[in-house]
Every structure is written in C-alpha cells, then in structure tokens.
FITIDO-723199 format. One record per residue (C-alpha): chain; x, z, y; residue in three letters; residue number from 1. Coordinates in nm, 4 decimals. Layout:
N
<kette:A c1:X c3:Z c2:Y rest:ALA nr:NUM>
...
***
This chain:
304
<kette:A c1:19.8827 c3:-5.6867 c2:-5.0097 rest:UNK nr:1>
<kette:A c1:19.7909 c3:-6.0497 c2:-4.9580 rest:UNK nr:2>
<kette:A c1:19.9590 c3:-6.2000 c2:-4.6512 rest:UNK nr:3>
<kette:A c1:19.7186 c3:-6.3930 c2:-4.4251 rest:UNK nr:4>
<kette:A c1:19.8591 c3:-6.7173 c2:-4.2841 rest:UNK nr:5>
<kette:A c1:19.7634 c3:-6.6550 c2:-3.9202 rest:UNK nr:6>
<kette:A c1:20.0330 c3:-6.8832 c2:-3.7807 rest:UNK nr:7>
<kette:A c1:19.9183 c3:-7.1697 c2:-4.0012 rest:UNK nr:8>
<kette:A c1:19.6304 c3:-7.2096 c2:-3.7554 rest:UNK nr:9>
<kette:A c1:19.8428 c3:-7.1693 c2:-3.4417 rest:UNK nr:10>
<kette:A c1:19.8060 c3:-7.5324 c2:-3.3299 rest:UNK nr:11>
<kette:A c1:19.4284 c3:-7.5132 c2:-3.3564 rest:UNK nr:12>
<kette:A c1:19.4355 c3:-7.1824 c2:-3.1678 rest:UNK nr:13>
<kette:A c1:19.6521 c3:-7.3418 c2:-2.8985 rest:UNK nr:14>
<kette:A c1:19.3956 c3:-7.6196 c2:-2.8512 rest:UNK nr:15>
<kette:A c1:19.1112 c3:-7.3643 c2:-2.8417 rest:UNK nr:16>
<kette:A c1:19.2901 c3:-7.1559 c2:-2.5767 rest:UNK nr:17>
<kette:A c1:19.3683 c3:-7.4693 c2:-2.3726 rest:UNK nr:18>
<kette:A c1:18.9978 c3:-7.5645 c2:-2.3753 rest:UNK nr:19>
<kette:A c1:18.8933 c3:-7.2131 c2:-2.2700 rest:UNK nr:20>
<kette:A c1:19.1468 c3:-7.2095 c2:-1.9857 rest:UNK nr:21>
<kette:A c1:19.0485 c3:-7.5589 c2:-1.8693 rest:UNK nr:22>
<kette:A c1:18.6804 c3:-7.4612 c2:-1.8539 rest:UNK nr:23>
<kette:A c1:18.7618 c3:-7.1315 c2:-1.6789 rest:UNK nr:24>
<kette:A c1:18.9980 c3:-7.2765 c2:-1.4185 rest:UNK nr:25>
<kette:A c1:18.7684 c3:-7.5751 c2:-1.3575 rest:UNK nr:26>
<kette:A c1:18.4670 c3:-7.3488 c2:-1.3003 rest:UNK nr:27>
<kette:A c1:18.6646 c3:-7.1113 c2:-1.0767 rest:UNK nr:28>
<kette:A c1:18.7895 c3:-7.4063 c2:-0.8695 rest:UNK nr:29>
<kette:A c1:18.4458 c3:-7.5676 c2:-0.8251 rest:UNK nr:30>
<kette:A c1:18.1736 c3:-7.3074 c2:-0.8748 rest:UNK nr:31>
<kette:A c1:18.3842 c3:-6.9980 c2:-0.7986 rest:UNK nr:32>
<kette:A c1:18.2513 c3:-6.6464 c2:-0.8635 rest:UNK nr:33>
<kette:A c1:17.9139 c3:-6.5016 c2:-0.7744 rest:UNK nr:34>
<kette:A c1:18.0594 c3:-6.2316 c2:-0.5491 rest:UNK nr:35>
<kette:A c1:17.8624 c3:-5.9087 c2:-0.5275 rest:UNK nr:36>
<kette:A c1:17.7726 c3:-5.7066 c2:-0.2220 rest:UNK nr:37>
<kette:A c1:18.1030 c3:-5.5163 c2:-0.2440 rest:UNK nr:38>
<kette:A c1:18.2925 c3:-5.8366 c2:-0.1643 rest:UNK nr:39>
<kette:A c1:18.0516 c3:-6.0357 c2:0.0570 rest:UNK nr:40>
<kette:A c1:17.9149 c3:-5.7602 c2:0.2797 rest:UNK nr:41>
<kette:A c1:17.5507 c3:-5.6582 c2:0.3273 rest:UNK nr:42>
<kette:A c1:17.3235 c3:-5.3557 c2:0.3140 rest:UNK nr:43>
<kette:A c1:17.2755 c3:-5.1036 c2:0.0339 rest:UNK nr:44>
<kette:A c1:16.9468 c3:-4.9081 c2:0.0401 rest:UNK nr:45>
<kette:A c1:16.8456 c3:-4.6255 c2:-0.1940 rest:UNK nr:46>
<kette:A c1:16.4774 c3:-4.5248 c2:-0.2029 rest:UNK nr:47>
<kette:A c1:16.2842 c3:-4.2692 c2:-0.4061 rest:UNK nr:48>
<kette:A c1:15.9287 c3:-4.3258 c2:-0.5312 rest:UNK nr:49>
<kette:A c1:15.6852 c3:-4.0427 c2:-0.6049 rest:UNK nr:50>
<kette:A c1:15.5898 c3:-4.2156 c2:-0.9329 rest:UNK nr:51>
<kette:A c1:15.7652 c3:-4.4588 c2:-1.1685 rest:UNK nr:52>
<kette:A c1:15.8814 c3:-4.7592 c2:-0.9652 rest:UNK nr:53>
<kette:A c1:15.7735 c3:-5.1121 c2:-1.0641 rest:UNK nr:54>
<kette:A c1:16.0872 c3:-5.3189 c2:-1.0033 rest:UNK nr:55>
<kette:A c1:15.9053 c3:-5.6517 c2:-1.0400 rest:UNK nr:56>
<kette:A c1:15.6473 c3:-5.5528 c2:-0.7776 rest:UNK nr:57>
<kette:A c1:15.9229 c3:-5.4312 c2:-0.5438 rest:UNK nr:58>
<kette:A c1:16.1029 c3:-5.7654 c2:-0.5731 rest:UNK nr:59>
<kette:A c1:15.7815 c3:-5.9528 c2:-0.4907 rest:UNK nr:60>
<kette:A c1:15.7201 c3:-5.7231 c2:-0.1925 rest:UNK nr:61>
<kette:A c1:16.0698 c3:-5.7762 c2:-0.0547 rest:UNK nr:62>
<kette:A c1:16.0375 c3:-6.1523 c2:-0.1018 rest:UNK nr:63>
<kette:A c1:15.7082 c3:-6.1509 c2:0.0896 rest:UNK nr:64>
<kette:A c1:15.8675 c3:-5.9410 c2:0.3659 rest:UNK nr:65>
<kette:A c1:16.1401 c3:-6.2018 c2:0.4109 rest:UNK nr:66>
<kette:A c1:16.4292 c3:-6.0316 c2:0.2318 rest:UNK nr:67>
<kette:A c1:16.5485 c3:-6.3339 c2:0.0368 rest:UNK nr:68>
<kette:A c1:16.8096 c3:-6.2700 c2:-0.2312 rest:UNK nr:69>
<kette:A c1:16.7495 c3:-5.8938 c2:-0.2500 rest:UNK nr:70>
<kette:A c1:16.8708 c3:-5.7314 c2:-0.5729 rest:UNK nr:71>
<kette:A c1:16.6574 c3:-5.4434 c2:-0.7034 rest:UNK nr:72>
<kette:A c1:16.7796 c3:-5.2128 c2:-0.9823 rest:UNK nr:73>
<kette:A c1:16.6967 c3:-4.8667 c2:-1.1175 rest:UNK nr:74>
<kette:A c1:16.9352 c3:-4.5963 c2:-1.0034 rest:UNK nr:75>
<kette:A c1:16.9588 c3:-4.2842 c2:-1.2166 rest:UNK nr:76>
<kette:A c1:16.5882 c3:-4.2239 c2:-1.2903 rest:UNK nr:77>
<kette:A c1:16.2862 c3:-4.4530 c2:-1.3116 rest:UNK nr:78>
<kette:A c1:16.1768 c3:-4.3223 c2:-0.9707 rest:UNK nr:79>
<kette:A c1:16.5007 c3:-4.4019 c2:-0.7875 rest:UNK nr:80>
<kette:A c1:16.5649 c3:-4.7611 c2:-0.6814 rest:UNK nr:81>
<kette:A c1:16.8758 c3:-4.9242 c2:-0.5393 rest:UNK nr:82>
<kette:A c1:16.8204 c3:-5.2307 c2:-0.3217 rest:UNK nr:83>
<kette:A c1:17.1058 c3:-5.4643 c2:-0.2298 rest:UNK nr:84>
<kette:A c1:17.0429 c3:-5.6917 c2:0.0643 rest:UNK nr:85>
<kette:A c1:17.2769 c3:-5.9902 c2:0.1000 rest:UNK nr:86>
<kette:A c1:17.5046 c3:-6.0689 c2:0.3912 rest:UNK nr:87>
<kette:A c1:17.3149 c3:-6.1127 c2:0.7151 rest:UNK nr:88>
<kette:A c1:17.1263 c3:-5.7829 c2:0.7215 rest:UNK nr:89>
<kette:A c1:17.2380 c3:-5.4599 c2:0.8839 rest:UNK nr:90>
<kette:A c1:17.1538 c3:-5.0899 c2:0.8604 rest:UNK nr:91>
<kette:A c1:16.8906 c3:-5.1326 c2:1.1359 rest:UNK nr:92>
<kette:A c1:16.6703 c3:-5.2992 c2:0.8746 rest:UNK nr:93>
<kette:A c1:16.6152 c3:-4.9662 c2:0.6952 rest:UNK nr:94>
<kette:A c1:16.3024 c3:-4.8492 c2:0.8772 rest:UNK nr:95>
<kette:A c1:16.1401 c3:-5.1939 c2:0.8634 rest:UNK nr:96>
<kette:A c1:16.2189 c3:-5.2319 c2:0.4914 rest:UNK nr:97>
<kette:A c1:16.0838 c3:-4.8841 c2:0.4129 rest:UNK nr:98>
<kette:A c1:15.7613 c3:-4.9588 c2:0.6035 rest:UNK nr:99>
<kette:A c1:15.7120 c3:-5.2804 c2:0.4024 rest:UNK nr:100>
<kette:A c1:15.7617 c3:-5.0964 c2:0.0732 rest:UNK nr:101>
<kette:A c1:15.5257 c3:-4.8164 c2:0.1791 rest:UNK nr:102>
<kette:A c1:15.2479 c3:-5.0646 c2:0.2680 rest:UNK nr:103>
<kette:A c1:15.2623 c3:-5.2121 c2:-0.0824 rest:UNK nr:104>
<kette:A c1:15.2651 c3:-4.8722 c2:-0.2601 rest:UNK nr:105>
<kette:A c1:14.9885 c3:-4.6150 c2:-0.2756 rest:UNK nr:106>
<kette:A c1:15.2226 c3:-4.3189 c2:-0.3279 rest:UNK nr:107>
<kette:A c1:15.5124 c3:-4.1947 c2:-0.1187 rest:UNK nr:108>
<kette:A c1:15.8401 c3:-4.3851 c2:-0.0655 rest:UNK nr:109>
<kette:A c1:16.1388 c3:-4.1887 c2:0.0643 rest:UNK nr:110>
<kette:A c1:16.4569 c3:-4.3398 c2:0.2101 rest:UNK nr:111>
<kette:A c1:16.7535 c3:-4.1589 c2:0.0548 rest:UNK nr:112>
<kette:A c1:17.0453 c3:-4.3511 c2:0.2081 rest:UNK nr:113>
<kette:A c1:17.1393 c3:-4.6778 c2:0.3680 rest:UNK nr:114>
<kette:A c1:17.4940 c3:-4.8155 c2:0.3847 rest:UNK nr:115>
<kette:A c1:17.6295 c3:-5.1269 c2:0.5492 rest:UNK nr:116>
<kette:A c1:17.9288 c3:-5.3111 c2:0.4015 rest:UNK nr:117>
<kette:A c1:18.0888 c3:-5.5480 c2:0.6510 rest:UNK nr:118>
<kette:A c1:18.2340 c3:-5.8835 c2:0.5434 rest:UNK nr:119>
<kette:A c1:18.5788 c3:-5.7722 c2:0.6606 rest:UNK nr:120>
<kette:A c1:18.5692 c3:-5.4803 c2:0.4144 rest:UNK nr:121>
<kette:A c1:18.4608 c3:-5.7243 c2:0.1424 rest:UNK nr:122>
<kette:A c1:18.7531 c3:-5.9561 c2:0.2189 rest:UNK nr:123>
<kette:A c1:18.9952 c3:-5.6637 c2:0.2031 rest:UNK nr:124>
<kette:A c1:18.8540 c3:-5.5534 c2:-0.1329 rest:UNK nr:125>
<kette:A c1:18.8905 c3:-5.9054 c2:-0.2697 rest:UNK nr:126>
<kette:A c1:19.2517 c3:-5.9263 c2:-0.1543 rest:UNK nr:127>
<kette:A c1:19.3433 c3:-5.5782 c2:-0.2768 rest:UNK nr:128>
<kette:A c1:19.1755 c3:-5.6421 c2:-0.6125 rest:UNK nr:129>
<kette:A c1:19.3827 c3:-5.9569 c2:-0.6636 rest:UNK nr:130>
<kette:A c1:19.7008 c3:-5.7746 c2:-0.5657 rest:UNK nr:131>
<kette:A c1:19.6166 c3:-5.4919 c2:-0.8067 rest:UNK nr:132>
<kette:A c1:19.5922 c3:-5.7384 c2:-1.0952 rest:UNK nr:133>
<kette:A c1:19.9185 c3:-5.9116 c2:-1.0013 rest:UNK nr:134>
<kette:A c1:20.0956 c3:-5.5758 c2:-0.9694 rest:UNK nr:135>
<kette:A c1:19.9619 c3:-5.4663 c2:-1.3090 rest:UNK nr:136>
<kette:A c1:20.0889 c3:-5.7870 c2:-1.4725 rest:UNK nr:137>
<kette:A c1:20.4314 c3:-5.7529 c2:-1.3069 rest:UNK nr:138>
<kette:A c1:20.4754 c3:-5.3908 c2:-1.4175 rest:UNK nr:139>
<kette:A c1:20.3638 c3:-5.4824 c2:-1.7684 rest:UNK nr:140>
<kette:A c1:20.6288 c3:-5.7531 c2:-1.7883 rest:UNK nr:141>
<kette:A c1:20.9010 c3:-5.5120 c2:-1.6721 rest:UNK nr:142>
<kette:A c1:20.7964 c3:-5.2432 c2:-1.9182 rest:UNK nr:143>
<kette:A c1:20.7851 c3:-5.4729 c2:-2.2231 rest:UNK nr:144>
<kette:A c1:21.1133 c3:-5.6419 c2:-2.1276 rest:UNK nr:145>
<kette:A c1:21.2731 c3:-5.2948 c2:-2.1188 rest:UNK nr:146>
<kette:A c1:21.0875 c3:-5.1639 c2:-2.4263 rest:UNK nr:147>
<kette:A c1:21.1303 c3:-5.4713 c2:-2.6455 rest:UNK nr:148>
<kette:A c1:21.2900 c3:-5.7948 c2:-2.5255 rest:UNK nr:149>
<kette:A c1:21.2310 c3:-6.0579 c2:-2.2543 rest:UNK nr:150>
<kette:A c1:21.0595 c3:-6.3025 c2:-2.4907 rest:UNK nr:151>
<kette:A c1:20.8105 c3:-6.0325 c2:-2.5893 rest:UNK nr:152>
<kette:A c1:20.7480 c3:-5.9609 c2:-2.2195 rest:UNK nr:153>
<kette:A c1:20.6751 c3:-6.3271 c2:-2.1469 rest:UNK nr:154>
<kette:A c1:20.4458 c3:-6.3513 c2:-2.4507 rest:UNK nr:155>
<kette:A c1:20.2536 c3:-6.0378 c2:-2.3485 rest:UNK nr:156>
<kette:A c1:20.2071 c3:-6.1541 c2:-1.9873 rest:UNK nr:157>
<kette:A c1:20.0961 c3:-6.5005 c2:-2.1048 rest:UNK nr:158>
<kette:A c1:19.8349 c3:-6.3297 c2:-2.3247 rest:UNK nr:159>
<kette:A c1:19.7195 c3:-6.1049 c2:-2.0374 rest:UNK nr:160>
<kette:A c1:19.6906 c3:-6.3960 c2:-1.7917 rest:UNK nr:161>
<kette:A c1:19.4974 c3:-6.5843 c2:-2.0615 rest:UNK nr:162>
<kette:A c1:19.2553 c3:-6.2902 c2:-2.1018 rest:UNK nr:163>
<kette:A c1:19.2002 c3:-6.2409 c2:-1.7279 rest:UNK nr:164>
<kette:A c1:19.1355 c3:-6.6115 c2:-1.6647 rest:UNK nr:165>
<kette:A c1:18.8918 c3:-6.6376 c2:-1.9564 rest:UNK nr:166>
<kette:A c1:18.6926 c3:-6.3310 c2:-1.8404 rest:UNK nr:167>
<kette:A c1:18.6853 c3:-6.4622 c2:-1.4821 rest:UNK nr:168>
<kette:A c1:18.5830 c3:-6.8037 c2:-1.6146 rest:UNK nr:169>
<kette:A c1:18.2997 c3:-6.6456 c2:-1.8141 rest:UNK nr:170>
<kette:A c1:18.1615 c3:-6.4829 c2:-1.4980 rest:UNK nr:171>
<kette:A c1:18.2014 c3:-6.8068 c2:-1.3044 rest:UNK nr:172>
<kette:A c1:18.0256 c3:-7.0205 c2:-1.5693 rest:UNK nr:173>
<kette:A c1:17.7386 c3:-6.7761 c2:-1.6303 rest:UNK nr:174>
<kette:A c1:17.6917 c3:-6.6795 c2:-1.2647 rest:UNK nr:175>
<kette:A c1:17.6793 c3:-6.3058 c2:-1.3425 rest:UNK nr:176>
<kette:A c1:17.7472 c3:-6.1060 c2:-1.0263 rest:UNK nr:177>
<kette:A c1:18.1110 c3:-6.0026 c2:-0.9818 rest:UNK nr:178>
<kette:A c1:18.1334 c3:-5.6601 c2:-0.8161 rest:UNK nr:179>
<kette:A c1:18.3722 c3:-5.3647 c2:-0.8119 rest:UNK nr:180>
<kette:A c1:18.2580 c3:-5.2434 c2:-1.1550 rest:UNK nr:181>
<kette:A c1:18.3559 c3:-5.5811 c2:-1.3029 rest:UNK nr:182>
<kette:A c1:18.6935 c3:-5.5631 c2:-1.1284 rest:UNK nr:183>
<kette:A c1:18.7449 c3:-5.2177 c2:-1.2832 rest:UNK nr:184>
<kette:A c1:18.6499 c3:-5.3627 c2:-1.6225 rest:UNK nr:185>
<kette:A c1:18.9000 c3:-5.6447 c2:-1.5727 rest:UNK nr:186>
<kette:A c1:19.1810 c3:-5.3950 c2:-1.5117 rest:UNK nr:187>
<kette:A c1:19.0659 c3:-5.2026 c2:-1.8206 rest:UNK nr:188>
<kette:A c1:19.0844 c3:-5.5258 c2:-2.0213 rest:UNK nr:189>
<kette:A c1:19.4487 c3:-5.5646 c2:-1.9146 rest:UNK nr:190>
<kette:A c1:19.5216 c3:-5.2159 c2:-2.0469 rest:UNK nr:191>
<kette:A c1:19.3322 c3:-5.2700 c2:-2.3726 rest:UNK nr:192>
<kette:A c1:19.4894 c3:-5.6082 c2:-2.4443 rest:UNK nr:193>
<kette:A c1:19.8346 c3:-5.4717 c2:-2.3585 rest:UNK nr:194>
<kette:A c1:19.7939 c3:-5.1806 c2:-2.5994 rest:UNK nr:195>
<kette:A c1:19.6974 c3:-5.4169 c2:-2.8812 rest:UNK nr:196>
<kette:A c1:19.9862 c3:-5.6526 c2:-2.8012 rest:UNK nr:197>
<kette:A c1:20.2396 c3:-5.3663 c2:-2.7979 rest:UNK nr:198>
<kette:A c1:20.1254 c3:-5.2450 c2:-3.1418 rest:UNK nr:199>
<kette:A c1:20.1677 c3:-5.5965 c2:-3.2838 rest:UNK nr:200>
<kette:A c1:20.5015 c3:-5.6478 c2:-3.1058 rest:UNK nr:201>
<kette:A c1:20.6369 c3:-5.3199 c2:-3.2398 rest:UNK nr:202>
<kette:A c1:20.5557 c3:-5.4210 c2:-3.5960 rest:UNK nr:203>
<kette:A c1:20.7071 c3:-5.7681 c2:-3.5444 rest:UNK nr:204>
<kette:A c1:21.0311 c3:-5.6145 c2:-3.4135 rest:UNK nr:205>
<kette:A c1:21.0439 c3:-5.3708 c2:-3.7041 rest:UNK nr:206>
<kette:A c1:20.9911 c3:-5.6461 c2:-3.9613 rest:UNK nr:207>
<kette:A c1:21.2475 c3:-5.8782 c2:-3.8021 rest:UNK nr:208>
<kette:A c1:21.5076 c3:-5.6050 c2:-3.8466 rest:UNK nr:209>
<kette:A c1:21.3928 c3:-5.5205 c2:-4.1992 rest:UNK nr:210>
<kette:A c1:21.3251 c3:-5.8700 c2:-4.3399 rest:UNK nr:211>
<kette:A c1:21.6400 c3:-6.0413 c2:-4.2134 rest:UNK nr:212>
<kette:A c1:21.6305 c3:-6.3394 c2:-4.4499 rest:UNK nr:213>
<kette:A c1:21.2606 c3:-6.4150 c2:-4.3965 rest:UNK nr:214>
<kette:A c1:21.1393 c3:-6.7072 c2:-4.1851 rest:UNK nr:215>
<kette:A c1:21.0110 c3:-6.6043 c2:-3.8342 rest:UNK nr:216>
<kette:A c1:20.6663 c3:-6.7509 c2:-3.9081 rest:UNK nr:217>
<kette:A c1:20.6419 c3:-6.5447 c2:-4.2257 rest:UNK nr:218>
<kette:A c1:20.7642 c3:-6.2309 c2:-4.0472 rest:UNK nr:219>
<kette:A c1:20.4925 c3:-6.2678 c2:-3.7845 rest:UNK nr:220>
<kette:A c1:20.2271 c3:-6.3342 c2:-4.0522 rest:UNK nr:221>
<kette:A c1:20.3342 c3:-6.0184 c2:-4.2376 rest:UNK nr:222>
<kette:A c1:20.3280 c3:-5.8152 c2:-3.9148 rest:UNK nr:223>
<kette:A c1:19.9838 c3:-5.9406 c2:-3.8118 rest:UNK nr:224>
<kette:A c1:19.8442 c3:-5.8740 c2:-4.1595 rest:UNK nr:225>
<kette:A c1:19.9805 c3:-5.5192 c2:-4.1572 rest:UNK nr:226>
<kette:A c1:19.8227 c3:-5.4422 c2:-3.8177 rest:UNK nr:227>
<kette:A c1:19.4954 c3:-5.6291 c2:-3.8827 rest:UNK nr:228>
<kette:A c1:19.3088 c3:-5.3260 c2:-4.0162 rest:UNK nr:229>
<kette:A c1:19.3979 c3:-5.1135 c2:-3.7143 rest:UNK nr:230>
<kette:A c1:19.3104 c3:-5.3984 c2:-3.4754 rest:UNK nr:231>
<kette:A c1:18.9694 c3:-5.4629 c2:-3.6300 rest:UNK nr:232>
<kette:A c1:18.8709 c3:-5.0955 c2:-3.6495 rest:UNK nr:233>
<kette:A c1:18.9683 c3:-5.0345 c2:-3.2855 rest:UNK nr:234>
<kette:A c1:18.7981 c3:-5.3505 c2:-3.1579 rest:UNK nr:235>
<kette:A c1:18.4760 c3:-5.3076 c2:-3.3576 rest:UNK nr:236>
<kette:A c1:18.4257 c3:-4.9416 c2:-3.2636 rest:UNK nr:237>
<kette:A c1:18.4912 c3:-5.0233 c2:-2.8971 rest:UNK nr:238>
<kette:A c1:18.2511 c3:-5.3172 c2:-2.9052 rest:UNK nr:239>
<kette:A c1:17.9754 c3:-5.1061 c2:-3.0661 rest:UNK nr:240>
<kette:A c1:17.9916 c3:-4.8653 c2:-2.7713 rest:UNK nr:241>
<kette:A c1:17.9943 c3:-5.1537 c2:-2.5226 rest:UNK nr:242>
<kette:A c1:17.6930 c3:-5.3207 c2:-2.6853 rest:UNK nr:243>
<kette:A c1:17.5027 c3:-4.9922 c2:-2.6522 rest:UNK nr:244>
<kette:A c1:17.6010 c3:-4.9710 c2:-2.2834 rest:UNK nr:245>
<kette:A c1:17.5022 c3:-5.3333 c2:-2.2199 rest:UNK nr:246>
<kette:A c1:17.1621 c3:-5.2927 c2:-2.3876 rest:UNK nr:247>
<kette:A c1:17.0616 c3:-4.9398 c2:-2.2847 rest:UNK nr:248>
<kette:A c1:17.2855 c3:-4.8622 c2:-1.9857 rest:UNK nr:249>
<kette:A c1:17.0684 c3:-5.0288 c2:-1.7226 rest:UNK nr:250>
<kette:A c1:17.1472 c3:-5.2942 c2:-1.4669 rest:UNK nr:251>
<kette:A c1:17.4003 c3:-5.0827 c2:-1.2770 rest:UNK nr:252>
<kette:A c1:17.6620 c3:-5.1027 c2:-1.5541 rest:UNK nr:253>
<kette:A c1:17.5401 c3:-5.4133 c2:-1.7346 rest:UNK nr:254>
<kette:A c1:17.8027 c3:-5.6444 c2:-1.5804 rest:UNK nr:255>
<kette:A c1:18.0737 c3:-5.3821 c2:-1.6462 rest:UNK nr:256>
<kette:A c1:17.9811 c3:-5.3655 c2:-2.0163 rest:UNK nr:257>
<kette:A c1:17.9618 c3:-5.7455 c2:-2.0461 rest:UNK nr:258>
<kette:A c1:18.3049 c3:-5.7868 c2:-1.8864 rest:UNK nr:259>
<kette:A c1:18.4578 c3:-5.5380 c2:-2.1309 rest:UNK nr:260>
<kette:A c1:18.2806 c3:-5.6975 c2:-2.4284 rest:UNK nr:261>
<kette:A c1:18.4211 c3:-6.0397 c2:-2.3441 rest:UNK nr:262>
<kette:A c1:18.7601 c3:-5.8867 c2:-2.2619 rest:UNK nr:263>
<kette:A c1:18.7908 c3:-5.6872 c2:-2.5850 rest:UNK nr:264>
<kette:A c1:18.6937 c3:-5.9903 c2:-2.7946 rest:UNK nr:265>
<kette:A c1:18.9311 c3:-6.2297 c2:-2.6200 rest:UNK nr:266>
<kette:A c1:19.2035 c3:-5.9613 c2:-2.6011 rest:UNK nr:267>
<kette:A c1:19.1946 c3:-5.9125 c2:-2.9780 rest:UNK nr:268>
<kette:A c1:19.2188 c3:-6.2890 c2:-3.0252 rest:UNK nr:269>
<kette:A c1:19.5075 c3:-6.3248 c2:-2.7779 rest:UNK nr:270>
<kette:A c1:19.7102 c3:-6.0446 c2:-2.9391 rest:UNK nr:271>
<kette:A c1:19.7079 c3:-6.2441 c2:-3.2623 rest:UNK nr:272>
<kette:A c1:19.7191 c3:-6.6055 c2:-3.1508 rest:UNK nr:273>
<kette:A c1:19.8475 c3:-6.6172 c2:-2.7924 rest:UNK nr:274>
<kette:A c1:20.1228 c3:-6.3533 c2:-2.7745 rest:UNK nr:275>
<kette:A c1:20.2561 c3:-6.4240 c2:-3.1264 rest:UNK nr:276>
<kette:A c1:20.2250 c3:-6.8005 c2:-3.0757 rest:UNK nr:277>
<kette:A c1:20.4223 c3:-6.7731 c2:-2.7514 rest:UNK nr:278>
<kette:A c1:20.7012 c3:-6.5899 c2:-2.9378 rest:UNK nr:279>
<kette:A c1:20.7337 c3:-6.8755 c2:-3.1875 rest:UNK nr:280>
<kette:A c1:20.7293 c3:-7.1352 c2:-2.9101 rest:UNK nr:281>
<kette:A c1:21.0182 c3:-6.9514 c2:-2.7405 rest:UNK nr:282>
<kette:A c1:21.2110 c3:-6.9459 c2:-3.0684 rest:UNK nr:283>
<kette:A c1:21.2215 c3:-6.5722 c2:-3.1348 rest:UNK nr:284>
<kette:A c1:21.4682 c3:-6.4772 c2:-3.4090 rest:UNK nr:285>
<kette:A c1:21.6250 c3:-6.1715 c2:-3.5688 rest:UNK nr:286>
<kette:A c1:21.9298 c3:-6.2115 c2:-3.3397 rest:UNK nr:287>
<kette:A c1:21.7063 c3:-6.1320 c2:-3.0402 rest:UNK nr:288>
<kette:A c1:21.6121 c3:-5.7974 c2:-3.1897 rest:UNK nr:289>
<kette:A c1:21.9244 c3:-5.6766 c2:-3.3670 rest:UNK nr:290>
<kette:A c1:22.0551 c3:-5.3404 c2:-3.2471 rest:UNK nr:291>
<kette:A c1:22.3960 c3:-5.3985 c2:-3.0807 rest:UNK nr:292>
<kette:A c1:22.6893 c3:-5.2337 c2:-3.2575 rest:UNK nr:293>
<kette:A c1:22.9339 c3:-5.0341 c2:-3.0440 rest:UNK nr:294>
<kette:A c1:23.2955 c3:-5.1505 c2:-3.0396 rest:UNK nr:295>
<kette:A c1:23.4187 c3:-4.8082 c2:-3.1448 rest:UNK nr:296>
<kette:A c1:23.1868 c3:-4.8112 c2:-3.4467 rest:UNK nr:297>
<kette:A c1:23.3218 c3:-5.1527 c2:-3.5533 rest:UNK nr:298>
<kette:A c1:23.6808 c3:-5.0241 c2:-3.5368 rest:UNK nr:299>
<kette:A c1:23.5910 c3:-4.7180 c2:-3.7418 rest:UNK nr:300>
<kette:A c1:23.4347 c3:-4.9397 c2:-4.0106 rest:UNK nr:301>
<kette:A c1:23.7521 c3:-5.1528 c2:-4.0294 rest:UNK nr:302>
<kette:A c1:23.9806 c3:-4.8489 c2:-4.0671 rest:UNK nr:303>
<kette:A c1:24.0875 c3:-4.8051 c2:-4.4355 rest:UNK nr:304>
***
C-alpha cells in the first residue's frame, strides 16, 4: 500500500483553516446570523388550499397586504402552506391574513393553525442552543482524554470548534436562515466529526505502539492512509443522501441538509488536517501512548 504524505501539506492546510476561521469569525462579528423565527419571535400560520397552492402568488399577496418579510413554504403536500411572519406580528393577525389570502384565491382557504413565538422564547432558545454546544464539546474532551490521552482530546476539540465555526460562518456569509433545524444539524455535525476523529485517533494510537521506531509524522501518514478508504466511503454515501434531501426535500429541510453537507465536508477535512496537525504541534510521541507496566510485572521479569 502506497503511503500518502498527508502531513507534507500540513502548513498549507493550517493557512487554509486560518483563512476559513478568519472569514467566519469576521462575518459572525459584523454580519451575524440570519436568525429564524424560532429565535427572533413572530407568528407561524398554516393554511390549506383546496387546490395546488401557488407560492409565488401567495408571497405577492402577502406583500400587497403589508406583511413584509413573510416566508412562504410548502408544508407536507402541495396544498398545505406554512407562512412565517417576522417579529412584530401576533396571533390576532390570523383572521385578517386569511381574509387577504381568500380574496386573492378563487377556491377555499382554510386556517389550520396559528402559533405565536415570543422574543423571550427565542432568546432562551438561542442561549440554550449555545450551552448545548458548549456542553457537547466539554463532554467530548473528557471522553477522549479518558479513552485516549489529553493531547488527543485537545486535538479533537480543536477540530470540532473549527467545524462549528466554519459552518456558522457559512450561514453568516450566505445569509441562509438559521433556525432550530440548523441547530440540530450543527449538533449532528459535532457527532459525525467526532466519530471520524475517534476512528483516526484509534489507528494513530495503535500504530504508535506498533511502529515504535518510526517518525511521528510517518506514523500519522500511515494511519491516515489506512483509514482513508473508510473515511471516503462514509462521507460520500452520507453526502449523496444529503444532496438528495437538499434538492428534493423542500424548503422546510433545505437549510438542515445544507448545514449537514457543509459540516460533513469540513468534518472530513478536519479529521485529517486539523486534529492530526494539532497532535504534531503538541509533540505527540510513542511515550504518550505506551501502556504503563506494573511494578510487580517488572519484578517478575527481573527474577531469574
């Protein structure tokens, strides 16, 4: 098997990651995220049309009725429509909105439900979502430090923070709405990236113990080459499903699929170039991973 020199490009990868993080953090600091209704507060209205609903016509109708910034998406079938009204509206708008839609439509429009999300609830969701991510990262670091070694834990958390910031930066730069489905996708990205990093870390630990006279850079290159096939197969099959969801899944899960697509791609990259690169920067060696010998066992070996 030909060994691929992954770590020969580690400096270039470090520069690439630094650029991605700079763009992401800069955009988050200036432009911030395009928070969805779940986080900003507003009104959620579900209506049912007797015939196939024309979403473009509905948007024009709502704009003419004074509902600026309304988001209109299909919900389940082509006759069910979900309307998201931005902060500033309340559930009392339901009857007026329904009357405006009925005037512009020759068939029958039925109001299925109307829900109001207050800004206080949105603030709580934003805070709890951030705490959930921090808690996930903290538990990950504890688990890997116990399962492997502290340097591996630091490398894994650095890779996870890298992935989360890049995905958040992508949503900030593109302006795609950030709602609860995207937050769920972000937590899923943490799990996916962690799984990939653990597989690579396990092989690195195994090879450090087996190839004791080999240079750390070469050990990591061997380990990454051995796990490359598994990494590519897992990532490509996952991304094929996500592409199908993004293209055919409708607007309700479009942002969720996009977040996972970006996360899987950047998570695969970080498992190779961020986590492993961090290990080399911290000076990982075979001494860090050797199994400690018990004192009693040493005495037994010295006994003639």
